[in-house]
PLY file of the C-alpha trace (Angstrom):
ply
format ascii 1.0
element vertex 466
property float x
property float y
property float z
element edge 465
property int vertex1
property int vertex2
end_header
0.00 0.00 0.00
1.41 3.39 -0.98
1.83 6.27 1.46
-1.03 8.13 -0.21
-3.52 5.32 0.05
-2.56 4.77 3.68
-3.24 8.42 4.37
-6.70 8.02 2.90
-7.35 5.21 5.33
-6.58 7.49 8.26
-9.86 9.25 7.63
-11.68 6.01 8.44
-11.64 5.89 12.22
-11.53 2.10 12.61
-8.25 1.87 10.62
-6.57 5.02 11.91
-4.16 3.24 14.24
-2.95 0.79 11.62
-2.59 3.60 9.05
-0.01 5.23 11.29
2.15 2.13 11.05
4.46 0.66 8.46
2.91 2.15 5.36
3.26 5.70 6.66
6.69 5.00 8.11
7.92 4.49 4.56
7.34 8.18 3.87
8.22 9.57 7.29
11.96 9.83 6.61
11.32 11.69 3.37
8.94 14.18 4.96
11.11 14.80 8.00
13.97 15.52 5.63
11.62 17.77 3.68
11.37 19.99 6.75
15.12 20.33 7.08
16.06 22.45 4.10
18.03 21.41 1.05
18.02 17.74 2.06
14.41 17.53 0.89
15.11 17.12 -2.80
17.83 14.51 -2.23
15.59 12.54 0.12
12.70 12.67 -2.33
14.83 11.37 -5.16
16.23 8.54 -3.03
12.84 7.48 -1.65
10.69 7.84 -4.74
12.35 9.09 -7.94
9.00 9.45 -9.72
7.70 11.91 -7.10
9.85 15.06 -6.98
9.91 17.04 -3.76
7.51 19.93 -3.28
10.47 22.31 -3.18
11.58 21.15 -6.62
8.04 21.21 -7.99
7.46 24.78 -6.81
10.96 25.89 -7.93
12.11 27.34 -4.61
15.70 27.06 -5.87
14.85 29.73 -8.47
13.98 32.40 -5.91
15.38 35.72 -7.20
18.11 37.60 -5.32
15.77 40.54 -4.63
13.32 38.33 -2.75
16.06 36.56 -0.79
17.64 39.89 0.14
14.34 41.26 1.43
13.78 38.11 3.47
17.23 38.48 4.98
16.59 42.10 5.92
13.06 41.73 7.28
13.23 38.24 8.83
16.77 38.42 10.20
18.13 35.56 8.08
21.26 34.89 6.11
20.99 33.78 2.49
21.23 30.04 3.19
18.57 30.31 5.88
16.27 32.15 3.48
16.76 29.45 0.85
16.15 26.66 3.35
13.06 28.44 4.66
11.47 28.56 1.21
12.23 24.87 0.62
10.85 23.88 4.03
7.68 25.91 3.50
7.02 24.17 0.20
7.43 20.75 1.80
5.30 21.72 4.81
2.46 22.88 2.58
2.36 19.53 0.81
2.46 17.53 4.06
-0.25 19.70 5.64
-2.42 19.25 2.55
-2.13 15.46 2.73
-2.94 15.40 6.42
-5.88 17.76 5.97
-7.37 15.34 3.47
-6.63 12.33 5.67
-7.93 13.72 8.97
-11.14 15.07 7.49
-13.43 16.59 10.12
-10.75 16.16 12.81
-8.37 18.60 11.09
-7.85 21.78 13.10
-5.24 23.68 11.11
-1.50 23.70 10.39
1.36 26.15 10.74
5.13 26.37 10.48
7.57 27.95 12.92
11.27 28.52 13.42
13.71 30.81 11.62
13.83 28.34 8.72
10.20 27.15 9.07
11.72 23.84 10.09
8.82 22.70 12.27
5.36 21.93 10.93
2.55 21.52 13.49
-0.76 19.93 12.53
-3.68 20.18 14.94
-6.43 17.62 15.35
-9.44 17.11 17.62
-8.76 13.36 17.93
-5.78 12.04 19.92
-5.98 8.94 17.75
-4.54 10.98 14.87
-1.25 11.78 16.63
0.61 8.76 15.30
-0.40 9.44 11.71
0.62 13.10 12.00
4.00 12.29 13.52
4.61 9.60 10.89
4.46 12.40 8.32
7.30 14.30 10.04
5.03 16.88 11.67
4.34 17.71 15.30
0.82 16.92 16.49
-1.33 19.12 18.70
-4.63 17.85 20.07
-7.17 20.67 20.43
-10.83 21.09 21.29
-12.25 22.68 18.14
-11.97 21.62 14.50
-11.03 24.12 11.80
-14.42 23.56 10.17
-16.16 24.42 13.44
-14.14 27.59 13.93
-14.65 28.63 10.30
-18.40 28.13 10.71
-18.36 30.36 13.80
-16.43 33.01 11.88
-18.99 32.83 9.06
-21.72 33.60 11.62
-19.65 36.57 12.77
-19.30 37.77 9.16
-23.05 37.61 8.69
-23.71 39.45 11.96
-21.25 42.18 10.96
-23.15 42.95 7.74
-24.92 46.26 8.21
-23.31 46.91 11.61
-20.69 49.52 12.48
-17.69 47.41 13.44
-15.10 50.20 13.46
-14.37 49.56 17.15
-13.95 45.81 16.59
-12.30 45.95 13.17
-10.52 42.60 12.81
-11.55 38.99 13.38
-10.06 35.69 12.28
-9.56 32.03 13.14
-6.22 31.63 14.91
-5.26 28.00 14.37
-2.27 28.26 16.70
-4.50 29.04 19.70
-7.56 27.16 18.38
-9.81 30.18 18.86
-11.91 32.71 16.99
-10.19 36.02 17.78
-11.84 39.44 17.67
-9.46 42.39 17.89
-11.10 45.49 19.31
-10.32 49.10 20.11
-13.19 48.87 22.61
-13.73 45.39 24.13
-17.45 46.13 24.54
-17.75 46.38 20.76
-16.28 42.89 20.37
-18.64 41.47 22.97
-21.62 43.07 21.23
-20.58 41.63 17.87
-20.13 38.15 19.33
-23.49 38.35 21.06
-25.20 39.42 17.83
-23.64 36.45 16.05
-24.68 34.00 18.75
-21.20 32.48 18.79
-20.29 30.11 21.63
-18.03 32.10 23.97
-15.81 29.04 24.50
-14.66 29.42 20.90
-13.58 33.05 21.19
-10.92 35.40 22.48
-11.08 39.20 22.53
-7.76 40.94 21.96
-7.05 44.64 22.37
-5.64 46.78 19.55
-4.92 50.49 19.35
-5.06 51.24 15.63
-7.88 51.00 13.13
-6.79 49.50 9.79
-7.05 51.66 6.70
-6.81 51.15 2.96
-3.55 52.40 1.46
-4.77 55.17 -0.83
-2.44 57.92 -1.97
-3.81 60.88 -3.95
-0.46 62.62 -4.19
0.87 60.88 -7.27
4.03 58.80 -7.74
4.87 55.68 -9.65
2.91 52.48 -10.40
-0.46 53.38 -11.94
-2.94 56.21 -11.64
-6.73 56.05 -11.56
-8.53 58.73 -13.60
-5.34 60.82 -13.43
-5.60 61.31 -9.67
-5.37 58.40 -7.18
-2.33 56.13 -7.22
-2.18 52.41 -6.51
0.18 49.54 -7.31
-0.12 46.82 -9.92
-0.71 43.41 -8.42
-0.08 40.55 -10.86
-0.20 40.55 -14.67
-3.02 38.34 -15.96
-4.78 37.37 -19.16
-8.40 36.68 -20.02
-8.38 34.90 -23.33
-6.28 37.16 -25.57
-6.88 40.23 -23.40
-3.97 41.26 -21.21
-4.23 43.12 -17.91
-3.45 43.02 -14.20
-5.06 42.18 -10.88
-5.25 44.81 -8.15
-7.32 45.96 -5.17
-11.01 46.77 -5.56
-10.80 49.92 -3.46
-8.38 51.42 -5.99
-11.07 52.00 -8.62
-14.56 51.15 -9.80
-15.50 49.42 -13.04
-15.12 51.85 -15.92
-12.40 53.95 -14.30
-9.44 54.63 -16.56
-5.81 54.04 -15.66
-2.46 55.37 -16.78
0.98 53.99 -16.07
3.75 55.43 -13.95
4.89 57.21 -17.11
1.41 58.80 -17.41
0.78 56.95 -20.69
-2.81 55.72 -21.15
-2.94 52.18 -19.88
-6.36 50.56 -19.45
-9.77 50.37 -17.80
-11.13 48.67 -14.69
-13.27 45.77 -15.92
-14.57 44.64 -12.55
-14.23 45.79 -8.95
-15.55 44.58 -5.59
-15.14 46.62 -2.39
-16.08 46.35 0.42
-17.08 42.73 1.04
-13.96 41.61 -0.82
-11.14 43.79 -2.17
-10.55 42.61 -5.73
-10.40 44.15 -9.17
-8.79 43.75 -12.54
-7.73 46.16 -15.26
-7.66 45.36 -18.99
-4.77 47.15 -20.71
-4.45 48.51 -24.22
-2.06 47.28 -26.90
0.76 49.49 -25.64
1.19 47.30 -22.59
2.31 43.67 -22.29
1.69 41.33 -19.38
4.85 39.68 -18.06
5.36 36.97 -15.41
7.29 39.34 -13.14
6.97 41.46 -10.02
9.23 44.48 -9.56
11.82 43.71 -6.92
14.44 45.72 -5.06
16.62 47.81 -7.34
14.36 47.11 -10.32
15.17 43.40 -10.43
12.50 41.14 -11.86
10.98 38.51 -9.56
9.51 35.55 -11.46
5.99 34.32 -10.76
5.66 30.57 -11.29
2.22 29.87 -9.82
-0.26 30.66 -7.07
0.06 27.92 -4.45
-1.28 29.27 -1.15
1.32 29.68 1.62
0.90 28.05 5.04
0.30 30.02 8.24
3.72 31.07 9.55
5.31 31.03 6.09
7.37 33.91 4.76
5.75 36.36 2.36
7.11 39.46 0.61
5.30 42.49 -0.79
6.10 44.86 -3.64
4.54 48.32 -3.67
5.11 51.61 -5.45
5.65 53.59 -2.23
7.83 51.41 -0.04
9.22 48.81 -2.43
10.12 45.36 -1.07
9.28 44.26 2.44
8.86 40.81 3.94
7.18 39.19 6.92
5.09 36.15 7.73
1.54 34.92 7.20
-0.35 35.26 10.47
-3.90 34.11 9.71
-5.92 33.11 6.66
-9.60 33.96 6.15
-9.52 37.16 8.22
-12.22 39.85 8.31
-11.23 43.50 8.70
-13.28 46.69 8.98
-12.03 49.83 7.21
-13.72 53.21 7.16
-15.42 52.17 3.93
-16.79 48.87 5.29
-15.88 45.30 6.17
-13.79 43.04 3.93
-13.74 39.26 4.51
-11.51 36.45 3.31
-8.26 38.41 3.46
-4.92 37.15 4.80
-3.28 38.91 7.74
0.51 39.40 7.68
3.36 41.10 9.56
4.50 42.87 6.38
4.41 46.67 6.48
2.91 48.96 3.83
2.03 52.62 3.30
-0.35 54.71 1.14
0.16 54.02 -2.55
1.13 50.38 -1.94
-2.52 49.30 -2.31
-3.11 46.67 -4.96
0.55 45.63 -4.94
1.72 42.04 -5.03
2.44 39.55 -2.25
4.62 36.61 -3.20
6.02 33.64 -1.28
9.04 32.25 -3.08
7.85 32.14 -6.68
4.18 31.71 -5.75
1.74 34.62 -6.08
-0.29 35.11 -2.89
-2.46 38.20 -3.27
-2.84 41.98 -3.62
-2.46 44.59 -0.89
-5.72 45.61 0.72
-4.89 47.69 3.82
-3.45 47.61 7.29
-2.08 49.73 10.10
1.28 51.18 11.06
4.00 51.96 8.52
7.39 50.76 7.31
9.25 53.04 9.72
7.74 51.90 13.01
6.33 48.57 11.79
2.81 47.45 11.10
0.45 44.80 9.80
-1.21 44.33 6.44
-4.07 42.39 4.91
-4.05 41.06 1.37
-6.82 39.84 -0.89
-5.81 36.28 -1.88
-5.09 35.98 -5.59
-6.84 32.64 -6.26
-10.39 33.83 -5.41
-9.72 36.96 -7.50
-8.64 34.88 -10.50
-11.64 32.60 -10.10
-14.12 35.47 -9.70
-13.13 37.15 -12.96
-12.04 34.10 -14.96
-8.45 35.32 -15.20
-5.25 33.39 -15.83
-2.15 34.35 -13.88
0.82 35.17 -16.10
3.59 32.79 -15.05
7.16 32.02 -16.03
5.93 28.79 -17.65
3.89 30.74 -20.23
4.97 31.03 -23.82
6.83 27.75 -23.96
4.56 26.22 -26.54
1.54 23.99 -26.02
1.45 21.85 -22.93
1.38 18.06 -23.00
-1.69 16.43 -24.41
-4.26 15.90 -21.66
-5.20 12.19 -21.55
-8.81 12.86 -20.68
-10.47 13.80 -17.42
-11.99 16.77 -15.64
-8.74 18.53 -14.69
-8.52 21.87 -16.55
-5.57 24.22 -16.93
-6.48 27.74 -15.80
-9.06 26.64 -13.25
-8.58 27.57 -9.60
-8.72 24.57 -7.28
-9.24 24.58 -3.50
-8.18 21.93 -0.95
-10.53 18.98 -1.12
-11.59 19.47 -4.75
-11.46 16.26 -6.78
-10.68 15.80 -10.47
-10.01 12.96 -12.84
-6.91 12.81 -15.01
-5.48 9.99 -17.10
-8.05 7.53 -15.76
-7.31 8.29 -12.08
-8.97 10.45 -9.45
-7.02 13.09 -7.54
-7.78 15.30 -4.53
-6.40 18.86 -4.31
-4.06 19.40 -1.35
-3.23 23.12 -1.66
-5.15 25.96 -3.28
-3.70 27.00 -6.66
-4.50 27.85 -10.26
-3.80 24.91 -12.56
-1.38 25.41 -15.43
0.17 23.25 -18.17
2.97 21.16 -16.69
1.19 20.97 -13.33
-1.08 18.09 -14.25
-2.15 16.07 -11.18
0.13 13.16 -11.98
3.13 15.53 -12.12
2.64 17.56 -8.95
2.34 15.46 -5.78
2.74 18.65 -3.74
-0.64 19.80 -5.04
-2.57 16.63 -5.83
-3.08 13.31 -4.05
-4.18 10.23 -5.96
-7.23 8.62 -4.34
0 1
1 2
2 3
3 4
4 5
5 6
6 7
7 8
8 9
9 10
10 11
11 12
12 13
13 14
14 15
15 16
16 17
17 18
18 19
19 20
20 21
21 22
22 23
23 24
24 25
25 26
26 27
27 28
28 29
29 30
30 31
31 32
32 33
33 34
34 35
35 36
36 37
37 38
38 39
39 40
40 41
41 42
42 43
43 44
44 45
45 46
46 47
47 48
48 49
49 50
50 51
51 52
52 53
53 54
54 55
55 56
56 57
57 58
58 59
59 60
60 61
61 62
62 63
63 64
64 65
65 66
66 67
67 68
68 69
69 70
70 71
71 72
72 73
73 74
74 75
75 76
76 77
77 78
78 79
79 80
80 81
81 82
82 83
83 84
84 85
85 86
86 87
87 88
88 89
89 90
90 91
91 92
92 93
93 94
94 95
95 96
96 97
97 98
98 99
99 100
100 101
101 102
102 103
103 104
104 105
105 106
106 107
107 108
108 109
109 110
110 111
111 112
112 113
113 114
114 115
115 116
116 117
117 118
118 119
119 120
120 121
121 122
122 123
123 124
124 125
125 126
126 127
127 128
128 129
129 130
130 131
131 132
132 133
133 134
134 135
135 136
136 137
137 138
138 139
139 140
140 141
141 142
142 143
143 144
144 145
145 146
146 147
147 148
148 149
149 150
150 151
151 152
152 153
153 154
154 155
155 156
156 157
157 158
158 159
159 160
160 161
161 162
162 163
163 164
164 165
165 166
166 167
167 168
168 169
169 170
170 171
171 172
172 173
173 174
174 175
175 176
176 177
177 178
178 179
179 180
180 181
181 182
182 183
183 184
184 185
185 186
186 187
187 188
188 189
189 190
190 191
191 192
192 193
193 194
194 195
195 196
196 197
197 198
198 199
199 200
200 201
201 202
202 203
203 204
204 205
205 206
206 207
207 208
208 209
209 210
210 211
211 212
212 213
213 214
214 215
215 216
216 217
217 218
218 219
219 220
220 221
221 222
222 223
223 224
224 225
225 226
226 227
227 228
228 229
229 230
230 231
231 232
232 233
233 234
234 235
235 236
236 237
237 238
238 239
239 240
240 241
241 242
242 243
243 244
244 245
245 246
246 247
247 248
248 249
249 250
250 251
251 252
252 253
253 254
254 255
255 256
256 257
257 258
258 259
259 260
260 261
261 262
262 263
263 264
264 265
265 266
266 267
267 268
268 269
269 270
270 271
271 272
272 273
273 274
274 275
275 276
276 277
277 278
278 279
279 280
280 281
281 282
282 283
283 284
284 285
285 286
286 287
287 288
288 289
289 290
290 291
291 292
292 293
293 294
294 295
295 296
296 297
297 298
298 299
299 300
300 301
301 302
302 303
303 304
304 305
305 306
306 307
307 308
308 309
309 310
310 311
311 312
312 313
313 314
314 315
315 316
316 317
317 318
318 319
319 320
320 321
321 322
322 323
323 324
324 325
325 326
326 327
327 328
328 329
329 330
330 331
331 332
332 333
333 334
334 335
335 336
336 337
337 338
338 339
339 340
340 341
341 342
342 343
343 344
344 345
345 346
346 347
347 348
348 349
349 350
350 351
351 352
352 353
353 354
354 355
355 356
356 357
357 358
358 359
359 360
360 361
361 362
362 363
363 364
364 365
365 366
366 367
367 368
368 369
369 370
370 371
371 372
372 373
373 374
374 375
375 376
376 377
377 378
378 379
379 380
380 381
381 382
382 383
383 384
384 385
385 386
386 387
387 388
388 389
389 390
390 391
391 392
392 393
393 394
394 395
395 396
396 397
397 398
398 399
399 400
400 401
401 402
402 403
403 404
404 405
405 406
406 407
407 408
408 409
409 410
410 411
411 412
412 413
413 414
414 415
415 416
416 417
417 418
418 419
419 420
420 421
421 422
422 423
423 424
424 425
425 426
426 427
427 428
428 429
429 430
430 431
431 432
432 433
433 434
434 435
435 436
436 437
437 438
438 439
439 440
440 441
441 442
442 443
443 444
444 445
445 446
446 447
447 448
448 449
449 450
450 451
451 452
452 453
453 454
454 455
455 456
456 457
457 458
458 459
459 460
460 461
461 462
462 463
463 464
464 465
């Protein structure tokens, strides 16, 4: 029995103990090595030559110097540590995805920690899962609440917040590391009122004090990046295509549908085709024939940072941001699926980070290694004293508008012939989605947009055969 089929058996309670045994032990050495830096690729090749490591699949070895330099500056690493961190985060994401699928309703979240993200922790509500988790090279944590239960409670909070003034309780999210639904409030009474309106079980929650109210990063003073109707300035997120039409993704609060844009050089550029804000913070701009979409993000000193895909980073993973005001800055992913209240209204489904930003950076790109993560929404603080930011994840944006991320794999000719099935290049897949390909069925492990070359049989970091 392969390691993947044994993981599937973990989800069946009566075979969970046996599934943690010999079959999983065959992969444990590989996955432990995968969380210890550059050894991951060598271990993967030795254990199973046909299944390349996640780090190799996601091309962490191709991280550009500008990104590595920013990680060194902002995360206190040397270059080798930055490289090992990216490799470890790729491996951790794949392991967490497999365990999420295997544990099913018991799964309570996953996160990485350590300077090099060398430790992956996976939480579960069932102590019987500990052996299976540890067999995959991860640390196990037994908690009271499942991730599904906490997400459901947060959804109730989102619904209760609609139409309410939540300026004094502006941020809420599921914190997997503490297994709680956290509400951050300027006034604790506002958080209690919101929780009461939602009817959320108090045992699930924690109220945390904050002093600043998040804001969107507008800048009406001009500068680089792109301008909206010759006045407001924002930052390009990621170049995209829609059929033959080229354009870029950005934040919804930067402009409404129909608004015109010009580039940093003040040359006519394009038009907002769609925009959502508040609620979400997503938009895209179609450009004219004078502009060409490229698979790059502007890095420090004008260096080009390649974008290879859009695999979602794990909580605790490193992430870097590019913006037209403050350039390159890095930090870590704090929470996924966060809700935040700005002056203009509440935005849900954003990712909270320790990266700083300032006015004019809105709409700019977040990238982890070579993987696009999202576009800058807002935050608090600044890049002098430090701060937090929230980004709109890129995969829901791509899916909402039917866009294809421009990646470094584009333009290399047609992809391999698809041997039948439901898998489709260009479609955004979420964890748990199932497809057929080449006569087999696969389950998605990590959220991403499919692209030629990343067929399910080729990318074990993203797909598990079932």
